[in-house]
C-alpha positions as CSV (number, residue, x, y, z in Angstrom):
1,M,-77.1,-85.9,38.5
2,T,-74.9,-86.8,41.5
3,I,-74.6,-86.0,45.2
4,E,-72.6,-83.6,47.2
5,W,-71.7,-84.4,50.8
6,R,-70.5,-82.8,54.0
7,Y,-69.2,-84.7,57.1
8,T,-69.1,-83.1,60.5
9,T,-67.7,-84.6,63.6
10,H,-69.2,-84.1,67.1
11,P,-68.1,-85.7,70.3
12,G,-68.7,-89.5,69.7
13,L,-70.9,-88.9,66.7
14,G,-70.6,-88.0,63.0
15,V,-73.1,-86.5,60.6
16,L,-72.8,-87.2,56.9
17,S,-75.2,-84.9,55.1
18,L,-76.1,-85.4,51.4
19,S,-77.7,-83.2,48.8
20,G,-78.8,-84.0,45.3
21,Y,-80.1,-87.4,44.1
22,L,-78.6,-90.7,45.3
23,G,-79.0,-92.8,42.1
24,A,-76.8,-95.3,40.4
25,D,-74.4,-92.6,39.1
26,A,-73.9,-91.3,42.7
27,V,-73.2,-94.6,44.4
28,G,-69.5,-94.5,43.9
29,R,-69.3,-91.0,45.3
30,F,-71.4,-92.0,48.3
31,S,-69.2,-95.0,48.9
32,G,-66.2,-92.7,48.9
33,A,-67.8,-90.4,51.4
34,V,-68.5,-93.3,53.7
35,G,-64.8,-94.3,53.4
36,W,-63.9,-90.7,54.4
37,V,-66.2,-91.1,57.4
38,L,-64.7,-94.4,58.4
39,A,-61.2,-92.9,58.3
40,R,-61.9,-89.7,60.2
41,G,-64.6,-90.3,62.8
42,T,-65.8,-92.4,65.7
43,G,-69.2,-93.4,67.0
44,V,-72.6,-93.5,65.4
45,V,-73.0,-91.9,62.0
46,V,-76.2,-90.0,61.3
47,L,-76.9,-89.9,57.6
48,D,-78.7,-86.5,57.1
49,L,-80.9,-86.7,54.0
50,T,-82.5,-83.3,54.5
51,G,-81.0,-82.0,51.2
52,L,-81.6,-85.2,49.3
53,R,-84.1,-84.8,46.5
54,G,-84.6,-88.5,46.2
55,W,-83.0,-91.9,45.9
56,S,-83.2,-94.9,43.7
57,A,-83.4,-98.5,44.8
58,G,-79.7,-98.7,44.0
59,G,-79.1,-95.7,46.2
60,Q,-81.0,-97.3,49.0
61,L,-79.0,-100.5,48.7
62,A,-75.8,-98.3,48.9
63,V,-77.1,-97.0,52.2
64,A,-77.6,-100.6,53.4
65,E,-74.1,-101.4,52.3
66,A,-72.8,-98.3,54.3
67,A,-74.6,-99.7,57.4
68,R,-72.7,-103.0,56.9
69,R,-69.4,-101.2,56.4
70,L,-69.9,-99.1,59.5
71,A,-71.0,-102.1,61.6
72,A,-67.9,-104.0,60.6
73,D,-66.0,-101.1,62.2
74,G,-68.1,-101.2,65.3
75,R,-70.1,-98.2,64.4
76,G,-73.9,-97.7,63.8
77,L,-75.8,-95.9,61.1
78,E,-78.9,-93.8,61.7
79,L,-81.0,-91.9,59.1
80,A,-82.5,-88.5,59.4
81,A,-85.1,-87.0,57.1
82,I,-85.5,-89.8,54.6
83,P,-87.0,-88.7,51.2
84,A,-90.7,-88.2,51.1
85,D,-91.6,-91.7,49.8
86,G,-90.4,-93.0,53.2
87,S,-89.1,-96.3,51.8
88,L,-85.9,-98.1,52.4
89,V,-85.2,-101.3,50.5
90,P,-84.5,-104.0,53.1
91,T,-81.8,-106.5,52.3
92,G,-82.2,-108.9,55.2
93,D,-78.6,-108.8,56.2
94,T,-78.4,-105.2,57.2
95,P,-77.9,-104.1,60.8
96,P,-80.9,-102.2,62.2
97,I,-81.0,-98.7,60.9
98,P,-82.9,-96.3,63.2
99,V,-84.8,-93.6,61.3
100,H,-85.4,-90.1,62.7
101,C,-87.9,-87.6,61.2
102,D,-85.2,-84.8,61.0
103,L,-81.6,-84.0,62.0
104,P,-82.5,-82.1,65.2
105,T,-84.4,-85.2,66.4
106,A,-81.5,-87.4,65.6
107,L,-79.0,-85.2,67.4
108,A,-81.4,-85.0,70.4
109,A,-81.3,-88.8,70.6
110,H,-77.6,-88.4,71.2
111,H,-77.9,-85.6,73.8
112,G,-77.7,-82.9,71.2
113,G,-74.6,-84.2,69.5
114,G,-72.5,-81.5,71.1
115,R,-70.6,-78.8,69.2
116,E,-69.3,-79.5,65.8
117,Q,-65.6,-80.2,66.0
118,R,-64.4,-80.7,62.3
119,E,-66.0,-80.5,58.9
120,W,-65.1,-81.8,55.5
121,R,-67.2,-81.5,52.3
122,S,-67.2,-82.0,48.6
123,D,-66.3,-79.0,46.5
124,D,-69.8,-78.1,45.4
125,W,-71.6,-78.5,48.7
126,P,-74.6,-76.1,48.6
127,G,-74.0,-72.7,50.2
128,T,-70.3,-72.7,49.5
129,R,-68.4,-71.1,46.7
130,N,-65.5,-72.8,45.0
131,P,-62.8,-70.1,44.5
132,A,-61.8,-71.8,41.2
133,T,-65.3,-71.0,39.7
134,L,-65.8,-67.4,41.1
135,P,-67.0,-64.9,38.5
136,G,-64.2,-62.8,37.1
137,D,-61.5,-65.5,37.3
């Protein structure tokens, strides 16, 4: 099982939302999504984990690595709605990662985040239909 992602930009803020399970087989896809974020946004990145069913220790380490990559670009990472176990593997060399109980709270911390400006997503993001896989094709 892997993840799907959606990235939306807001004024001075980006939201990277994940769905699925962030395990070892999804780390490469997650890393690619973070690269997409680095290339197309500015400001703090809120990692919205509302749709995430869980994460492995390796997935958590990938989040820590994302925080380092973003910090190297002068950007911060914040988490919203971490999975139920509430854990995050500390690595000791990770920039501080604020954690919010949900996405609305994270956006409120940034004055509501403002209106979405742009959106990119993986092909199978929940709630979207890929025209190549529609019935009758």
